[in-house]
DOLO-685916 format. One record per residue (C-alpha): x, y, z. Coordinates in Angstrom, 2 decimals. Layout:
BEGIN
@x->X y->Y z->Z
...
! end
This chain:
BEGIN
@x->-35.52 y->-8.46 z->-5.06
@x->-36.58 y->-10.23 z->-8.63
@x->-34.07 y->-8.06 z->-10.31
@x->-31.18 y->-8.43 z->-7.66
@x->-31.97 y->-12.83 z->-8.11
@x->-31.37 y->-12.27 z->-11.39
@x->-28.09 y->-10.39 z->-10.71
@x->-26.67 y->-12.93 z->-9.00
@x->-27.64 y->-15.68 z->-11.25
@x->-24.51 y->-16.03 z->-13.25
@x->-26.62 y->-14.97 z->-16.43
@x->-24.44 y->-12.14 z->-18.37
@x->-26.24 y->-8.69 z->-18.55
@x->-23.84 y->-6.74 z->-20.28
@x->-23.84 y->-8.71 z->-23.33
@x->-19.93 y->-8.49 z->-23.82
@x->-19.54 y->-11.91 z->-21.86
@x->-18.33 y->-9.78 z->-18.82
@x->-15.40 y->-8.06 z->-20.50
@x->-15.36 y->-4.77 z->-19.38
@x->-14.61 y->-2.20 z->-23.29
@x->-14.63 y->1.24 z->-23.92
@x->-17.33 y->2.60 z->-25.66
@x->-17.77 y->5.53 z->-28.09
@x->-20.20 y->7.94 z->-28.53
@x->-21.18 y->6.39 z->-32.37
@x->-21.45 y->2.69 z->-30.68
@x->-23.76 y->4.39 z->-27.83
@x->-25.71 y->5.43 z->-30.01
@x->-26.76 y->2.26 z->-31.86
@x->-28.13 y->0.42 z->-28.73
@x->-31.06 y->2.84 z->-28.55
@x->-33.73 y->-0.16 z->-28.95
@x->-35.97 y->-1.30 z->-26.00
@x->-34.43 y->-5.00 z->-27.34
@x->-30.77 y->-3.47 z->-27.05
@x->-30.73 y->-0.67 z->-24.99
@x->-27.37 y->0.83 z->-23.30
@x->-27.14 y->4.10 z->-21.43
@x->-24.38 y->6.01 z->-19.84
@x->-24.58 y->7.62 z->-16.98
@x->-21.44 y->9.27 z->-15.22
@x->-19.11 y->8.51 z->-18.33
@x->-19.99 y->4.55 z->-17.89
@x->-22.15 y->2.67 z->-20.03
@x->-24.53 y->-0.02 z->-18.77
@x->-26.39 y->-2.59 z->-20.56
@x->-30.24 y->-1.81 z->-19.37
@x->-31.91 y->-3.93 z->-21.68
@x->-33.10 y->-6.77 z->-18.93
@x->-33.75 y->-3.98 z->-16.36
@x->-36.23 y->-2.63 z->-18.61
@x->-39.44 y->-5.04 z->-17.26
@x->-37.61 y->-4.26 z->-13.35
@x->-37.79 y->-0.13 z->-13.54
@x->-40.26 y->1.10 z->-11.07
@x->-41.16 y->4.14 z->-14.10
@x->-41.56 y->1.80 z->-16.71
@x->-39.72 y->0.77 z->-19.34
@x->-40.69 y->4.05 z->-22.03
@x->-39.35 y->6.02 z->-19.20
@x->-36.12 y->4.23 z->-19.26
@x->-36.00 y->4.30 z->-23.16
@x->-35.71 y->8.30 z->-22.62
@x->-32.12 y->7.45 z->-22.29
@x->-31.27 y->4.65 z->-24.29
@x->-28.12 y->4.88 z->-26.55
@x->-27.10 y->8.24 z->-25.30
@x->-25.17 y->9.97 z->-22.37
@x->-28.51 y->10.21 z->-20.02
@x->-26.60 y->11.97 z->-17.01
@x->-28.42 y->14.73 z->-17.10
@x->-31.71 y->12.71 z->-17.13
@x->-30.93 y->11.13 z->-14.54
@x->-29.92 y->13.52 z->-11.93
@x->-33.11 y->15.24 z->-12.60
@x->-35.00 y->12.33 z->-11.72
@x->-32.99 y->9.90 z->-9.77
@x->-30.19 y->11.78 z->-8.32
@x->-31.12 y->9.98 z->-4.77
@x->-30.42 y->6.40 z->-6.48
@x->-27.56 y->4.51 z->-5.86
@x->-27.09 y->3.18 z->-9.14
@x->-23.54 y->1.80 z->-9.12
@x->-24.63 y->-1.11 z->-7.09
@x->-28.11 y->-1.32 z->-9.06
@x->-26.47 y->-1.85 z->-12.46
@x->-23.10 y->-3.28 z->-11.36
@x->-24.09 y->-6.47 z->-12.86
@x->-24.85 y->-4.32 z->-16.62
@x->-21.79 y->-2.29 z->-16.70
@x->-20.12 y->-2.55 z->-20.12
@x->-17.13 y->-0.09 z->-19.80
@x->-16.37 y->3.68 z->-19.59
@x->-17.40 y->5.87 z->-22.40
@x->-14.89 y->7.55 z->-24.49
@x->-14.94 y->10.46 z->-26.96
@x->-12.98 y->9.99 z->-30.17
@x->-13.22 y->12.95 z->-31.69
@x->-11.92 y->16.38 z->-31.76
@x->-13.99 y->19.55 z->-30.51
@x->-12.63 y->23.16 z->-30.84
@x->-15.08 y->24.97 z->-28.95
@x->-13.72 y->28.19 z->-29.32
@x->-14.37 y->27.71 z->-33.44
@x->-18.03 y->27.20 z->-32.94
@x->-18.04 y->29.98 z->-31.16
@x->-16.22 y->32.20 z->-33.20
@x->-17.46 y->31.00 z->-36.82
@x->-20.80 y->31.29 z->-38.24
@x->-20.31 y->28.61 z->-40.16
@x->-19.53 y->26.06 z->-37.92
@x->-22.17 y->23.23 z->-37.47
@x->-21.18 y->22.74 z->-33.95
@x->-23.23 y->23.89 z->-31.17
@x->-21.98 y->27.33 z->-29.17
@x->-19.96 y->26.01 z->-25.57
@x->-22.45 y->26.15 z->-22.77
@x->-22.94 y->28.94 z->-20.74
@x->-20.98 y->27.25 z->-18.16
@x->-17.83 y->27.02 z->-20.05
@x->-18.11 y->31.01 z->-20.56
@x->-18.19 y->32.07 z->-17.54
@x->-16.22 y->29.80 z->-15.13
@x->-13.05 y->32.17 z->-15.46
@x->-15.42 y->34.48 z->-13.80
@x->-16.72 y->32.12 z->-10.97
@x->-15.76 y->33.21 z->-7.65
@x->-13.20 y->30.94 z->-5.80
@x->-15.91 y->30.26 z->-2.71
@x->-19.18 y->28.61 z->-2.77
@x->-21.34 y->27.11 z->-0.35
@x->-23.92 y->24.68 z->-2.14
@x->-27.22 y->24.78 z->-0.90
@x->-28.87 y->21.72 z->0.80
@x->-29.80 y->18.75 z->-0.95
@x->-33.22 y->17.35 z->-1.94
@x->-34.67 y->15.29 z->0.81
@x->-35.30 y->11.79 z->-0.51
@x->-39.15 y->11.35 z->-0.77
@x->-39.11 y->7.86 z->0.61
@x->-37.65 y->5.96 z->3.19
@x->-34.46 y->3.59 z->1.77
@x->-31.66 y->1.58 z->3.23
@x->-29.44 y->3.09 z->0.44
@x->-30.05 y->7.31 z->-0.30
@x->-28.40 y->9.56 z->-1.98
@x->-28.39 y->13.63 z->-2.75
@x->-26.78 y->16.03 z->-5.28
@x->-25.34 y->19.19 z->-4.16
@x->-24.98 y->21.56 z->-7.02
@x->-21.45 y->21.72 z->-7.37
@x->-19.67 y->25.05 z->-9.13
@x->-20.00 y->24.17 z->-13.14
@x->-17.49 y->22.47 z->-14.93
@x->-16.55 y->20.77 z->-18.12
@x->-15.30 y->17.03 z->-17.51
@x->-14.14 y->15.11 z->-20.79
@x->-12.80 y->11.49 z->-20.69
@x->-11.13 y->12.26 z->-24.41
@x->-7.58 y->11.47 z->-24.57
@x->-4.89 y->13.65 z->-23.97
@x->-4.50 y->14.28 z->-27.66
@x->-8.08 y->14.62 z->-28.95
@x->-8.75 y->17.51 z->-26.93
@x->-7.67 y->20.97 z->-28.50
@x->-8.66 y->23.11 z->-25.24
@x->-7.45 y->22.34 z->-22.13
@x->-10.28 y->22.31 z->-19.58
@x->-8.80 y->22.49 z->-15.88
@x->-10.63 y->19.71 z->-13.45
@x->-13.07 y->20.59 z->-11.04
@x->-14.53 y->18.12 z->-8.83
@x->-18.27 y->17.43 z->-8.59
@x->-19.72 y->16.67 z->-4.87
@x->-21.88 y->13.70 z->-4.27
@x->-22.73 y->11.85 z->-1.11
@x->-24.66 y->8.23 z->-0.38
@x->-25.78 y->6.83 z->2.31
@x->-26.88 y->3.49 z->4.07
@x->-27.82 y->3.41 z->7.77
@x->-24.71 y->2.93 z->9.13
@x->-22.63 y->4.16 z->6.56
@x->-21.89 y->7.85 z->4.77
@x->-19.82 y->8.70 z->1.84
@x->-18.79 y->11.58 z->0.59
@x->-17.76 y->11.35 z->-3.00
@x->-15.85 y->13.00 z->-5.65
@x->-15.96 y->13.02 z->-9.18
@x->-12.81 y->14.00 z->-11.36
@x->-11.29 y->12.88 z->-14.26
@x->-9.94 y->9.98 z->-15.66
@x->-6.69 y->9.09 z->-15.10
@x->-6.88 y->12.85 z->-13.04
@x->-4.51 y->10.42 z->-10.43
@x->-5.56 y->12.88 z->-7.87
@x->-4.33 y->13.56 z->-4.36
@x->-6.36 y->13.26 z->-1.43
@x->-5.88 y->14.86 z->2.20
@x->-8.67 y->14.63 z->5.13
@x->-8.13 y->15.98 z->8.10
@x->-10.82 y->15.58 z->11.12
@x->-11.34 y->18.47 z->13.45
@x->-13.86 y->16.67 z->15.65
@x->-16.69 y->14.18 z->14.52
@x->-18.62 y->16.99 z->13.29
@x->-16.31 y->18.98 z->11.21
@x->-14.01 y->17.39 z->8.00
@x->-11.72 y->19.39 z->5.75
@x->-11.13 y->17.85 z->2.74
@x->-8.19 y->18.50 z->0.41
@x->-7.74 y->17.48 z->-3.11
@x->-4.66 y->18.01 z->-5.01
@x->-4.89 y->18.13 z->-8.35
@x->-3.05 y->19.61 z->-11.66
@x->0.37 y->20.11 z->-9.64
@x->-0.39 y->23.40 z->-7.83
@x->-4.40 y->23.65 z->-7.96
@x->-6.03 y->22.41 z->-4.41
@x->-10.21 y->22.16 z->-4.18
@x->-10.65 y->22.65 z->-0.28
@x->-14.10 y->20.92 z->0.84
@x->-14.97 y->21.98 z->4.67
@x->-18.28 y->19.79 z->5.52
@x->-20.13 y->20.40 z->8.84
@x->-22.00 y->16.95 z->8.80
@x->-25.49 y->16.51 z->10.00
@x->-24.38 y->14.23 z->12.79
@x->-21.30 y->12.64 z->14.36
@x->-19.20 y->10.13 z->12.51
@x->-16.56 y->7.80 z->13.50
@x->-12.58 y->8.35 z->12.82
@x->-10.79 y->7.53 z->10.55
@x->-12.36 y->7.11 z->7.41
@x->-12.19 y->4.69 z->4.57
@x->-10.87 y->6.64 z->1.11
@x->-11.34 y->4.25 z->-1.99
@x->-10.49 y->6.08 z->-5.18
@x->-10.55 y->4.36 z->-8.65
@x->-7.97 y->6.16 z->-10.80
@x->-9.48 y->4.92 z->-13.98
@x->-12.60 y->6.82 z->-13.65
@x->-11.51 y->9.41 z->-11.11
@x->-13.68 y->8.91 z->-8.45
@x->-13.07 y->9.40 z->-4.59
@x->-15.01 y->7.79 z->-2.19
@x->-14.89 y->8.80 z->1.80
@x->-16.38 y->6.35 z->3.61
@x->-17.77 y->7.12 z->7.44
@x->-18.88 y->5.07 z->10.23
@x->-22.16 y->6.87 z->11.81
@x->-21.63 y->6.90 z->15.13
@x->-25.47 y->6.61 z->15.80
@x->-26.98 y->4.03 z->12.56
@x->-29.83 y->5.93 z->10.86
@x->-30.83 y->7.61 z->7.83
@x->-30.51 y->11.39 z->7.35
@x->-32.34 y->13.86 z->5.75
@x->-28.75 y->15.81 z->4.86
@x->-25.42 y->15.63 z->5.13
@x->-25.00 y->18.86 z->6.24
@x->-23.14 y->22.32 z->5.04
@x->-19.99 y->22.34 z->3.32
@x->-18.04 y->25.18 z->1.81
@x->-15.67 y->25.32 z->-1.17
@x->-12.56 y->27.02 z->-2.49
@x->-10.04 y->26.75 z->-5.21
@x->-6.60 y->27.18 z->-4.11
@x->-3.89 y->28.15 z->-6.82
@x->-0.05 y->28.02 z->-6.34
@x->0.04 y->26.98 z->-3.21
@x->3.28 y->26.60 z->-1.22
@x->3.06 y->22.52 z->0.42
@x->1.49 y->22.06 z->3.73
@x->3.48 y->20.65 z->6.15
@x->2.43 y->18.46 z->8.78
@x->3.77 y->17.15 z->12.39
@x->4.28 y->12.93 z->12.03
@x->6.01 y->10.74 z->14.60
@x->7.72 y->6.72 z->13.32
@x->5.47 y->4.32 z->14.82
@x->6.45 y->1.25 z->13.67
@x->9.77 y->0.19 z->12.54
@x->10.98 y->-3.11 z->10.94
@x->13.74 y->-4.28 z->9.30
@x->13.67 y->-5.46 z->5.85
@x->17.33 y->-5.55 z->4.68
@x->20.85 y->-5.34 z->6.50
@x->20.47 y->-1.62 z->5.90
@x->16.92 y->-0.74 z->5.07
@x->13.92 y->-0.57 z->6.77
@x->9.98 y->-0.30 z->6.88
@x->8.82 y->2.66 z->8.57
@x->5.29 y->3.72 z->9.62
@x->4.68 y->7.29 z->9.88
@x->2.15 y->8.18 z->12.49
@x->0.04 y->11.85 z->11.97
@x->-0.09 y->13.99 z->15.64
@x->-3.34 y->13.24 z->17.41
@x->-4.53 y->10.68 z->14.41
@x->-6.46 y->13.09 z->12.58
@x->-5.04 y->12.74 z->9.21
@x->-5.27 y->10.78 z->6.34
@x->-3.22 y->11.39 z->3.24
@x->-3.60 y->9.11 z->-0.19
@x->-0.04 y->10.43 z->-1.93
@x->-1.15 y->9.98 z->-5.94
@x->0.64 y->6.64 z->-8.23
@x->4.23 y->8.03 z->-8.91
@x->4.49 y->11.01 z->-6.52
@x->6.42 y->11.82 z->-3.71
@x->6.62 y->13.38 z->0.10
@x->9.25 y->15.25 z->1.43
@x->9.81 y->14.31 z->5.21
@x->12.43 y->16.91 z->7.42
@x->13.51 y->16.92 z->10.83
@x->15.54 y->18.35 z->13.32
@x->19.35 y->17.15 z->13.68
@x->21.35 y->19.26 z->16.09
@x->20.10 y->22.40 z->15.30
@x->19.62 y->22.66 z->11.91
@x->16.44 y->20.99 z->9.44
@x->16.98 y->18.35 z->7.41
@x->15.23 y->17.08 z->4.32
@x->14.51 y->14.58 z->2.27
@x->12.10 y->13.32 z->-0.75
@x->10.44 y->9.74 z->0.04
@x->7.99 y->7.96 z->-2.35
@x->5.47 y->6.60 z->0.11
@x->4.61 y->2.86 z->-0.98
@x->1.42 y->0.62 z->-0.35
@x->0.45 y->-0.79 z->2.33
@x->0.75 y->-4.41 z->1.06
@x->4.72 y->-3.64 z->0.46
@x->4.92 y->-3.70 z->4.06
@x->5.10 y->-6.49 z->6.57
@x->3.19 y->-5.36 z->9.01
@x->-0.34 y->-3.97 z->9.29
@x->-0.86 y->-0.52 z->8.28
@x->-3.73 y->1.66 z->9.45
@x->-5.59 y->3.99 z->6.78
@x->-3.99 y->7.28 z->8.56
@x->-0.40 y->6.03 z->8.88
@x->2.57 y->6.82 z->5.78
@x->4.62 y->3.55 z->4.85
@x->7.96 y->4.48 z->3.85
@x->10.81 y->1.91 z->2.86
@x->13.94 y->4.22 z->4.14
@x->17.79 y->2.87 z->3.19
@x->20.33 y->4.23 z->5.84
@x->23.31 y->5.53 z->4.13
@x->26.31 y->6.08 z->6.55
@x->26.71 y->9.91 z->5.36
@x->22.88 y->10.57 z->5.41
@x->22.01 y->12.10 z->8.73
@x->18.88 y->11.95 z->7.94
@x->18.06 y->8.12 z->6.89
@x->20.07 y->7.29 z->10.45
@x->17.50 y->9.75 z->12.04
@x->14.87 y->7.89 z->10.69
@x->15.61 y->4.23 z->11.17
@x->17.21 y->4.43 z->14.32
@x->15.94 y->1.54 z->16.47
@x->15.88 y->4.01 z->19.75
@x->14.39 y->6.11 z->20.44
@x->12.08 y->6.31 z->17.01
@x->11.91 y->9.33 z->15.52
@x->9.47 y->11.91 z->16.55
@x->8.22 y->15.87 z->15.18
@x->8.92 y->14.78 z->11.46
@x->7.62 y->17.33 z->9.40
@x->6.24 y->15.79 z->6.40
@x->4.56 y->17.79 z->3.00
@x->1.53 y->17.53 z->1.01
@x->2.10 y->15.01 z->-1.75
@x->3.55 y->16.61 z->-5.17
@x->5.39 y->15.25 z->-8.50
@x->4.49 y->15.55 z->-12.67
@x->4.07 y->12.03 z->-13.67
@x->0.55 y->11.96 z->-15.22
@x->-0.95 y->8.63 z->-15.81
@x->-2.95 y->9.88 z->-19.25
@x->0.17 y->9.13 z->-20.69
@x->0.32 y->5.51 z->-19.93
@x->-3.22 y->5.59 z->-21.64
@x->-2.66 y->4.08 z->-25.13
@x->0.08 y->1.90 z->-23.95
@x->-0.14 y->-1.79 z->-23.16
@x->3.69 y->-2.57 z->-22.79
@x->5.71 y->-1.51 z->-19.76
@x->9.51 y->-1.76 z->-18.74
@x->10.16 y->-0.63 z->-15.05
@x->14.22 y->0.28 z->-14.43
@x->14.77 y->0.50 z->-10.65
@x->18.47 y->0.82 z->-8.83
@x->18.28 y->0.24 z->-5.23
@x->15.34 y->2.27 z->-3.60
@x->13.99 y->3.36 z->-6.60
@x->12.05 y->0.90 z->-6.81
@x->9.58 y->2.74 z->-4.31
@x->7.64 y->4.63 z->-6.89
@x->7.66 y->1.37 z->-9.46
@x->5.58 y->-0.29 z->-6.51
@x->2.42 y->1.55 z->-6.49
@x->2.73 y->2.12 z->-10.51
@x->2.77 y->-1.78 z->-11.37
@x->-0.28 y->-2.40 z->-8.94
@x->-2.11 y->0.27 z->-10.65
@x->-1.04 y->-0.94 z->-14.03
@x->-1.63 y->-4.85 z->-13.06
@x->-5.11 y->-3.94 z->-11.93
@x->-6.18 y->-1.75 z->-14.64
@x->-8.82 y->-2.78 z->-16.99
@x->-9.33 y->-0.29 z->-20.13
@x->-6.48 y->-1.17 z->-22.23
@x->-5.33 y->-3.84 z->-20.44
@x->-1.87 y->-4.75 z->-19.63
@x->-0.19 y->-7.54 z->-22.10
@x->3.22 y->-7.46 z->-20.53
@x->5.04 y->-5.68 z->-17.65
@x->8.66 y->-5.93 z->-17.01
@x->10.55 y->-4.95 z->-13.68
@x->14.19 y->-4.59 z->-14.06
@x->15.47 y->-4.29 z->-10.39
@x->19.12 y->-3.27 z->-10.37
@x->20.95 y->-3.74 z->-6.77
@x->24.61 y->-4.72 z->-5.32
@x->23.73 y->-8.22 z->-3.86
@x->20.95 y->-10.23 z->-3.01
@x->20.91 y->-9.14 z->0.36
@x->20.04 y->-5.71 z->-1.11
@x->17.09 y->-6.56 z->-2.69
@x->13.48 y->-4.93 z->-1.49
@x->10.03 y->-7.18 z->-1.52
@x->11.90 y->-9.49 z->-3.09
@x->8.89 y->-11.93 z->-1.35
@x->6.05 y->-9.54 z->-2.53
@x->7.25 y->-9.22 z->-6.30
@x->8.31 y->-13.07 z->-6.48
@x->4.30 y->-14.07 z->-5.48
@x->2.90 y->-11.56 z->-7.82
@x->5.21 y->-13.03 z->-10.39
@x->3.62 y->-16.15 z->-10.32
@x->0.51 y->-14.85 z->-9.85
@x->0.07 y->-12.96 z->-12.79
@x->1.67 y->-14.41 z->-16.24
@x->1.87 y->-10.59 z->-17.44
@x->4.69 y->-9.96 z->-15.11
@x->8.14 y->-10.24 z->-15.82
@x->11.31 y->-10.20 z->-12.93
@x->14.33 y->-9.96 z->-13.72
@x->17.40 y->-9.13 z->-11.23
@x->20.77 y->-7.67 z->-12.12
@x->23.33 y->-8.22 z->-9.35
@x->26.65 y->-5.85 z->-9.55
@x->28.55 y->-7.45 z->-7.10
@x->27.67 y->-11.36 z->-7.39
@x->28.82 y->-13.90 z->-9.97
@x->25.99 y->-15.79 z->-11.28
@x->26.64 y->-18.37 z->-14.37
@x->25.25 y->-15.98 z->-17.71
@x->23.33 y->-17.37 z->-20.67
@x->25.82 y->-18.08 z->-23.72
@x->23.98 y->-16.42 z->-26.12
@x->21.98 y->-13.44 z->-26.42
@x->18.94 y->-15.32 z->-27.84
@x->19.70 y->-17.66 z->-24.76
@x->19.53 y->-14.29 z->-22.65
@x->16.45 y->-12.98 z->-24.15
@x->14.80 y->-15.96 z->-23.57
@x->16.23 y->-16.08 z->-20.06
@x->14.50 y->-13.09 z->-19.33
@x->11.32 y->-14.26 z->-19.91
@x->11.15 y->-17.23 z->-18.05
@x->14.01 y->-19.95 z->-16.26
@x->13.55 y->-23.56 z->-16.54
@x->11.34 y->-24.22 z->-13.99
@x->8.34 y->-21.76 z->-15.64
@x->9.14 y->-18.58 z->-13.30
@x->9.07 y->-15.01 z->-14.46
@x->11.82 y->-14.05 z->-12.19
@x->15.20 y->-14.73 z->-12.94
@x->18.77 y->-13.27 z->-10.90
@x->21.64 y->-12.14 z->-13.50
@x->25.17 y->-10.68 z->-13.05
@x->25.68 y->-7.43 z->-14.61
@x->24.54 y->-3.97 z->-14.80
@x->22.38 y->-1.34 z->-17.00
@x->23.79 y->-1.82 z->-20.47
@x->22.86 y->-0.73 z->-24.42
@x->22.00 y->-4.20 z->-24.89
@x->19.16 y->-4.34 z->-22.51
@x->17.83 y->-1.31 z->-23.54
@x->17.85 y->-2.52 z->-26.90
@x->15.71 y->-5.47 z->-25.77
@x->13.29 y->-2.74 z->-24.34
@x->12.81 y->-0.83 z->-27.28
@x->13.48 y->-3.58 z->-30.36
@x->9.43 y->-4.53 z->-31.16
@x->10.37 y->-8.45 z->-32.19
@x->11.70 y->-8.88 z->-28.64
@x->10.05 y->-10.86 z->-26.09
@x->10.90 y->-7.88 z->-23.81
@x->9.32 y->-4.90 z->-25.91
@x->8.01 y->-2.19 z->-23.99
@x->6.20 y->0.82 z->-25.74
@x->6.39 y->3.06 z->-22.42
@x->9.46 y->2.84 z->-20.03
@x->10.18 y->4.22 z->-16.36
@x->12.81 y->4.46 z->-14.62
@x->14.52 y->5.59 z->-11.48
@x->17.64 y->5.35 z->-9.24
@x->20.27 y->7.49 z->-8.42
@x->21.33 y->10.29 z->-10.51
@x->24.43 y->8.52 z->-12.66
@x->21.86 y->5.22 z->-12.84
@x->19.44 y->7.73 z->-14.21
@x->21.56 y->9.47 z->-16.64
@x->23.00 y->6.54 z->-17.85
@x->19.62 y->4.70 z->-19.09
@x->18.39 y->8.02 z->-20.29
@x->21.64 y->8.20 z->-22.64
@x->21.68 y->4.62 z->-23.72
@x->18.11 y->5.05 z->-24.57
@x->18.56 y->8.72 z->-26.62
@x->21.39 y->5.69 z->-28.78
@x->18.03 y->3.59 z->-29.54
@x->17.11 y->4.30 z->-32.94
@x->13.37 y->3.47 z->-32.66
@x->13.38 y->4.79 z->-29.01
@x->10.99 y->7.47 z->-28.40
@x->11.76 y->10.18 z->-26.06
@x->7.96 y->10.82 z->-25.44
@x->8.16 y->7.75 z->-23.92
@x->9.94 y->7.35 z->-21.18
@x->9.39 y->9.05 z->-17.87
@x->12.52 y->9.54 z->-15.08
@x->11.63 y->9.80 z->-11.68
@x->13.48 y->12.19 z->-9.79
@x->14.20 y->12.07 z->-6.40
! end
């Protein structure tokens, strides 16, 4: 209890003033003394100096992991401990690799000073795609918060940046679980910025299937037969920076379990898109021709989490023919009504010649028997790792992929964002989606600038380029949201690619109708400072 009291006292236990900073292996190794002890567990670095006097095994036992990655040591001795809660106030930042390791050279070159690759790496390709983990060990004493680790298939998980790893290593999620008296949490560790998709299907109160979607065409399927009954739906939490996925279930009968139950694992490659049946549960008009829709799965037995920048395919039978279109789910906070966890929130514009959009947005009767696919897409969050100035260009319904991306970037801790500018192109003010939410976000976070371009409304324009740049950053009242008459032009793109411009962005994303995307890409190519690797175009 004394440790909890110390953590809640406001004392800085991190030694960094509470700032989250990435830590290299070299920096970690410097903190290996009892009076200055850092330790890494599962990719996270903690300052355990003040914890020395509270550790049940004594300071000497804790010092075995000081100045190093102590993950293996921790799992051998304390796998059941909820360390993230225990050491939350000591968290310094993520562990980062900063060297290039060529495992192939170390195994074939006799003069190499690097150790050979571990046997698990050499044997990984020989593993069966199906595995049944053994039952987890039973905790030796009663606790109110227990955990147990199930041996997963061998894997190598690295937090190194894309350009520092010469060898492509497939992601194999690692499974763990923790519990409280009234809760069970299933945990999957993927990889930093893996941006996983998650599908959880409830068979009954004992059986649950979890599909984790990684690397575009790879699925990791886990089938659970739980030790006792749980309530549905679960709550899914994903940490994109660490790659951690948590599925929290409420227990039907509160009690501590000796095991989570049984699990089987299967890895699938090149799988066809799975389709599931949904109905339109809620329809809310957001503009004169657009609606927010909440799609509910049949029997409410499925929960689907879409990765940032990915989309789903929605199909319906209309006049005897199946019609399909791609839509990007938006964060639940972007719709003006309560959105249960199993529902999929969409923003849909009704086009006069769009039979599917009219079918989806019709007020009566609400659409039923829709076929919705699992998430798909090629957007990689890892490409944004080294950038902290962004521009998002959206036209009309092209706003949808930007919403989840915007929320992720503003909440990112590692390489904290300096500035994000959303340039939103519409015909009139009446066509603007999520205007109140975006402008509130603009007022709340000074790093975010919002600029609306309206093509069919005459507005007074600044008289000089310098004034235009200033207007883009702030208006006379200090708001960073402005309305401008016009369309996308080379001058707008030039402001985004010129380093001394207040709107300069080292990485840009764009989404809109095909002509808009093509025109933007053409203008970017004309800019002398543009790097094509630092531009992503979301395609419908």
